[in-house]
C-alpha positions in Angstrom: -48.8 0.9 -2.5 -46.2 -0.1 0.1 -43.6 2.1 1.8 -40.7 0.7 -0.3 -42.5 1.5 -3.5 -42.1 5.2 -2.6 -38.3 5.0 -2.3 -36.5 6.9 -5.1 -35.6 4.9 -8.2 -31.9 5.7 -7.9 -31.8 3.9 -4.5 -33.9 0.9 -5.7 -31.5 0.5 -8.6 -28.4 0.0 -6.5 -26.8 -3.5 -6.5 -25.6 -4.1 -2.9 -21.9 -4.5 -2.4 -21.0 -8.2 -2.0 -17.9 -8.7 0.2 -15.6 -11.7 0.2 -17.1 -14.6 2.1 -16.1 -14.9 5.8 -14.4 -18.0 7.0 -17.2 -18.8 9.4 -19.8 -18.7 6.6 -17.8 -21.0 4.4 -17.2 -23.4 7.3 -21.0 -23.7 7.8 -21.7 -24.1 4.1 -19.2 -26.8 3.3 -18.9 -28.4 6.7 -15.2 -27.7 7.3 -13.3 -26.8 10.4 -12.8 -23.0 10.3 -9.1 -23.4 11.3 -8.6 -25.5 8.1 -9.9 -22.7 5.8 -7.7 -20.3 3.9 -9.2 -16.9 3.1 -7.6 -15.1 0.2 -10.7 -13.1 -0.9 -10.6 -9.6 0.6 -7.1 -8.2 0.1 -6.3 -8.4 3.8 -2.8 -8.3 5.2 -1.8 -11.9 6.0 0.6 -10.5 8.7 -2.3 -9.0 10.6 -1.7 -5.6 12.3 1.7 -4.4 13.5 2.8 -4.9 17.1 2.8 -1.1 17.7 -0.8 -0.9 16.5 -1.9 -3.8 18.6 -0.4 -2.3 21.7 -2.0 1.1 21.0 -5.4 -0.6 20.7 -4.9 -2.3 24.1 -4.1 1.0 25.7 -7.0 2.8 24.1 -9.5 0.3 25.6 -9.1 2.1 28.9 -10.8 5.2 27.4 -13.7 3.8 25.5 -16.3 5.6 27.7 -15.1 8.9 26.0 -16.0 10.0 22.5 -13.2 9.7 19.9 -10.7 12.5 19.4 -9.2 12.7 15.8 -6.7 15.4 16.6 -3.5 13.2 17.1 -3.9 11.2 14.0 -4.8 14.3 11.8 -1.7 16.1 13.1 0.5 13.0 12.4 -0.9 12.6 8.9 -0.4 16.3 8.3 3.3 16.0 9.1 3.6 12.7 7.2 2.0 14.0 4.0 3.3 17.6 4.2 -0.1 19.2 4.0 -2.2 21.3 6.4 -4.3 19.5 9.1 -7.3 21.3 7.6 -6.8 19.4 4.3 -7.3 15.9 5.9 -10.6 14.2 6.4 -10.8 10.9 8.2 -13.3 8.2 7.3 -14.7 4.9 8.6 -12.6 3.2 6.0 -11.7 4.9 2.8 -15.2 3.9 1.5 -16.6 6.5 3.9 -14.6 9.3 2.3 -15.6 8.1 -1.2 -19.2 8.3 -0.1 -18.5 11.9 1.2 -17.2 12.9 -2.2 -20.4 11.6 -3.9 -22.6 13.3 -1.4 -20.8 16.7 -1.8 -20.5 16.8 -5.5 -23.3 14.6 -7.0 -27.1 14.9 -7.1 -29.9 14.5 -9.6 -29.0 15.8 -13.0 -25.2 15.1 -12.5 -23.0 12.2 -13.5 -19.7 10.6 -12.4 -17.2 9.0 -14.8 -15.3 5.8 -14.0 -13.7 2.9 -15.8 -15.2 -0.5 -16.5 -14.0 -3.1 -14.0 -13.5 -0.4 -11.4 -14.3 -0.6 -7.6 -18.0 -1.4 -7.0 -18.3 1.4 -4.4 -18.0 4.1 -7.2 -21.3 3.2 -8.7 -23.0 2.6 -5.3 -21.8 6.0 -4.0 -22.8 7.7 -7.2 -26.3 6.3 -7.3 -26.8 6.8 -3.6 -26.2 10.5 -4.1 -28.7 10.7 -7.0 -26.2 10.9 -9.7 -25.9 8.8 -12.8 -23.0 6.5 -13.8 -20.9 7.0 -16.9 -18.9 3.8 -17.2 -16.1 4.0 -19.8 -14.9 0.8 -21.5 -11.7 -0.5 -20.1 -8.4 -0.7 -22.0 -6.4 -3.8 -21.2 -8.5 -4.3 -18.1 -7.6 -0.8 -16.8 -8.4 2.9 -17.2 -8.5 4.4 -20.7 -7.7 7.9 -19.7 -8.3 9.4 -23.1 -11.7 7.8 -23.3 -12.5 9.0 -19.8 -11.5 12.5 -20.7 -13.8 12.4 -23.7 -16.7 11.1 -21.5 -16.7 14.3 -19.5 -19.9 16.3 -20.2 -21.5 19.5 -18.9 -23.3 17.2 -16.3 -20.1 15.6 -15.0 -19.2 16.6 -11.5 -16.9 13.8 -10.4 -14.3 11.3 -11.8 -13.4 8.1 -10.0 -9.8 7.0 -10.7 -8.2 4.1 -8.8 -4.4 3.6 -9.1 -3.7 0.7 -8.7 -7.2 -0.5 -9.7 -9.3 -3.0 -7.8 -10.1 -5.8 -8.8 -7.7 -5.8 -11.8 -4.6 -4.5 -10.2 -3.8 -2.4 -13.3 -1.5 0.6 -12.8 -1.1 3.9 -14.7 2.2 5.8 -14.5 1.9 8.9 -12.4 3.1 11.3 -15.2 0.1 10.1 -17.2 -2.2 10.5 -14.2 -0.9 14.1 -13.6 -1.4 15.0 -17.3 -4.9 13.6 -17.1 -5.8 15.6 -14.0 -4.4 18.7 -15.7 -6.7 18.2 -18.6 -9.9 17.9 -16.5 -12.0 21.0 -16.2 -11.5 22.8 -12.9 -15.2 22.4 -12.0 -15.0 18.6 -12.1 -13.7 16.8 -9.0 -11.1 14.0 -9.5 -11.0 11.3 -6.7 -7.7 9.5 -6.9 -8.2 6.3 -4.9 -4.8 5.0 -3.7 -5.9 2.2 -1.3 -3.1 0.0 -2.6 -0.5 2.8 -3.0 2.0 1.3 -0.5 2.3 -1.9 -2.6 3.8 0.0 -5.5 7.6 -0.2 -6.1 9.2 3.0 -4.7 10.2 4.2 -8.1 6.6 4.0 -9.3 5.2 6.2 -6.5 4.4 9.9 -6.5 3.7 12.5 -3.9 0.2 13.0 -5.0 -0.9 14.8 -1.8 1.3 17.7 -2.8 -0.6 17.9 -6.1 -3.7 19.2 -4.4 -2.0 22.7 -4.1 -1.8 22.8 -7.9 -5.1 21.0 -8.6 -7.8 22.2 -6.1 -10.3 19.8 -7.7 -8.1 16.7 -6.8 -9.1 14.5 -3.8 -6.6 11.8 -2.8 -7.9 8.9 -0.7 -6.0 6.2 1.1 -6.7 3.4 3.5 -5.2 1.8 6.6 -7.0 -1.5 5.7 -4.4 -3.0 3.4 -0.7 -2.6 4.1 -1.3 -1.5 7.7 -3.6 -4.5 8.4 -6.4 -2.5 10.0 -9.3 -3.7 7.8 -11.5 -4.7 10.8 -11.1 -1.3 12.5 -12.3 0.6 9.4 -10.2 3.7 8.9 -9.1 5.7 5.9 -8.6 9.3 4.9 -8.8 11.9 2.2 -6.5 14.8 1.3 -8.1 17.7 -0.4 -8.0 21.5 -0.6 -9.1 23.2 2.5 -12.4 24.3 0.8 -13.2 20.8 -0.3 -12.3 19.3 3.1 -14.5 21.8 4.8 -17.4 20.6 2.6 -16.7 17.0 3.5 -16.7 17.8 7.2 -20.1 19.5 6.8 -21.7 16.1 5.8 -19.4 13.8 7.7 -21.0 12.0 10.6 -19.8 13.1 14.0 -17.2 10.7 15.5 -17.2 8.7 12.3 -13.9 6.9 13.3 -13.8 5.0 16.6 -11.2 5.4 19.2 -9.5 2.0 18.7 -9.1 2.7 15.0 -7.6 6.1 15.7 -5.1 4.7 18.2 -4.1 1.9 15.9 -3.6 4.1 12.8 -1.6 6.7 14.7 0.8 4.0 15.9 0.8 2.2 12.6 2.3 5.2 10.8 5.4 4.8 13.0 5.9 1.1 12.3 8.0 1.4 9.1 9.6 -2.0 9.7 6.2 -3.6 9.5 5.2 -1.8 6.3 8.6 -2.9 4.8 8.0 -6.5 5.8 4.5 -6.4 4.3 5.8 -5.0 1.1 8.5 -7.6 0.7 6.1 -10.5 1.6 3.7 -9.2 -1.0 6.4 -9.1 -3.7 7.5 -12.6 -2.9 4.0 -13.9 -2.8 3.1 -12.3 -6.1 6.1 -14.0 -7.7 5.0 -17.3 -6.2 1.4 -17.0 -7.5 2.5 -15.9 -11.0 4.9 -18.8 -11.2 2.1 -21.1 -10.1 -0.3 -19.7 -12.8 2.4 -20.2 -15.4 3.0 -23.8 -14.4 -0.8 -24.4 -14.7 -1.1 -22.6 -18.0 -3.4 -20.0 -16.4 -3.6 -16.5 -17.7 -3.6 -13.5 -15.3 -3.9 -9.7 -15.2 -0.5 -8.2 -14.2 -1.2 -6.5 -10.8 0.5 -3.8 -8.7 -1.7 -4.5 -5.7 -1.7 -7.2 -3.1 -3.9 -9.4 -5.2 -4.0 -10.8 -8.7 -7.0 -11.7 -11.0 -6.6 -14.8 -13.1 -8.6 -16.3 -16.0 -10.2 -19.8 -15.7 -9.8 -22.1 -18.7 -12.6 -21.8 -21.3 -14.2 -25.1 -20.3 -15.1 -23.6 -16.9 -16.8 -20.6 -15.6 -15.5 -18.5 -12.7 -18.4 -19.6 -10.6 -17.6 -23.3 -11.1 -14.0 -23.0 -10.2 -14.9 -20.9 -7.2 -17.3 -23.5 -5.9 -14.7 -26.2 -6.3 -12.2 -24.1 -4.4 -14.7 -23.5 -1.6 -15.2 -27.2 -1.2 -11.5 -27.5 -0.6 -11.6 -24.8 2.0 -10.0 -22.0 -0.1 -11.8 -18.7 -0.4 -11.1 -16.4 -3.3 -13.2 -13.6 -4.9 -15.5 -14.1 -7.8 -15.5 -10.9 -9.9 -18.4 -11.6 -12.3 -20.1 -8.5 -10.9 -17.2 -6.5 -12.2 -17.8 -7.7 -15.7 -15.2 -10.5 -15.4 -17.3 -13.7 -15.1 -14.4 -15.9 -16.2 -11.9 -14.5 -13.8 -11.3 -14.9 -10.1 -9.3 -12.7 -7.8 -6.9 -14.0 -5.2 -5.2 -12.1 -2.4 -1.5 -12.6 -1.9 -1.1 -14.5 1.4 1.6 -16.2 3.4 3.8 -18.6 1.4 2.0 -21.6 2.8 -1.4 -20.1 2.0 -0.4 -19.3 -1.6 0.8 -22.9 -2.0 -2.4 -24.3 -0.6 -4.4 -22.1 -3.0 -2.3 -23.3 -6.0 -2.7 -26.9 -5.1 -6.5 -26.4 -4.7 -6.7 -24.6 -8.0 -4.9 -27.5 -9.7 -7.4 -29.9 -8.2 -10.3 -27.6 -9.2 -9.3 -27.6 -12.8 -9.4 -31.3 -13.2 -12.3 -32.2 -15.5 
């Protein structure tokens, strides 16, 4: 018997997370100049990071010999969200706080409920903590809240709920979300993953952070990777009751967020003009992509994020179309691992990037 044979089955059963391909990897594989490649695979902000965030990073470089101090960002988030500082937990990306939730609430003999086509990290975090996965069939590619409520058992300790959902972009109105949370037993945690919250139309948003006072089992998570353009710095956060946040901090790694990420996020919260510009660019780009799909006769899943998943014609597979796009230097995201083998996901980019993708897609669909 070898060492790896002694590893617990729940660890050995995990399918590793597969990220979107980096530009450099595609350049090597298809023999293209990296500068000619368009990456629309990872829901990154095509505008990059804001000027304020960039300047803050440059200033923070001077103090990298010191350990990070989370105080300033936590205080700013506290004021921004209208919650106590003791309710905020920072993470090395929002993935980190999702993992904390699993580690705190799950273990052998427990399960977590989530929707089909939901973010891959939910199953990874659940299995890593020793829990089992209760995947509920999707409804119109999104969450079936009634079925998810029915799936709760005496062993359920956690519910994963993304709004908007990734990779489908589906959205549930917040009155429905609130009613669902109210129906969940108080001893079952609900993680409301709002990584794409800032891409919602203002009239569709809700002050979910304030709900935690009414629902102590609610944990709201958000990210600086998307609208704020800080994906490479890895920073996100959770808002929870003080008791839950205390538990998160007991298992959180010391100094889990680096100094550059803290500085950038603190400054990014003040750059309202950049967020507004990103929002408008995304709305325009989404319109451009949808019009392109319509012109090509391509079906798509209506999305409220900064991406859209589209169906390939029946004579192709998603893998085939993806390979043809890669040869043209356009990177999108295959989502067969999410149970959608005949769909691909494309991030909304700059206008010229969107057009490049649509042209490449038209070429890829030629028999």
